[in-house]
Each structure stands twice: as C-alpha cells, then as structure tokens.
C-alpha positions, 0 to 999 in steps of 0.5 A: 077817674078813680073808677076806671083805674080800678077797673083797668088795674083789674082788666087781664090781658093775660091771653091777650099777651100770650096770642101776641108772644105766639104770633109776634115772637115778641120777647117777655120784655117787649110784651110788658111794654106793649101792654103797659103802653096799650093801658096808657093808651085805654086811659088816655081814651077814657080821660079824653074820648073826643081826641083822635088818638093813634097809639104807637104800633106795639100798643096797636098790635096789643089792641089788635090781639084784644079785639080777636076775642070779641066777646071779651073785648066787648065786655071789656069795653062796656066795663071800662067805658061804657061803650065799644071802643071802635079801631078805625084804620087811618093812612093818614093819622099824623096829627093824632100820632102827635097828639099821642106823643104829647098826651103819653109825654104829659100823662105818663112821662113816656117819650114815644116819639121814637116808636112807628105810629099804628095806622089807626085812629080813634 
C-alpha cells in the first residue's frame, strides 16, 4: 500500500477541484473536505477492490469532475490501480453506503454517516 499512498499523494487534483468550485459554488473548506473524502474513497478501493462502496455525495461530486477529463482520469486510474475505475450509477446502494460508512470510520476515523450517500457503486 505504500506505493499506492505515494502515487495518491502525487495525484494532482487541483484542476478537478477548481472545476468543482466553479460548477457548484462550493467554498474552499467544502472543496477541501470533498477532496479529502475522495482521496479516502480511492484508498478504500485500492484496499478493498472487490467491495462495493458508495462514496459520500461530496466525494462523488469530485469523482464526477475527475471523470470529465477522460484522458487524465484514465491515466490517473492506471497510475493508481493499474486499470480503469468504473463509476456505476445505482439507485439501490444502501449496502454499499453502509460499507462506506463502516470503512471511513475504521480506516480513517471519519464519521460520514451524517452525509448523503452518492447514487453510485463501484
């Protein structure tokens, strides 16, 4: 996981966060939280690749912005995971959301239970 952490730390999401702020009007603090939760979500996907996880909506918002630059997203996925990380819309993601809540708490000591679940799974 150390190599993954190094690659994740080197991941430049500044353009993604700039677009998020421009499209949503989010504050700097909101964007910082969203980016942190997105990076934690990516870490969970690296640690538990076969587990369905629905990120918090704010992390999913970053993911959506990341996806819009398809070339960068594809390259970032290859660098982080060695493959493309698909985003799959799913209205019935309660189990994947509960998994995310549990993993954010156990892995990062972050309580996301009060946040809205994103309508997706991976």
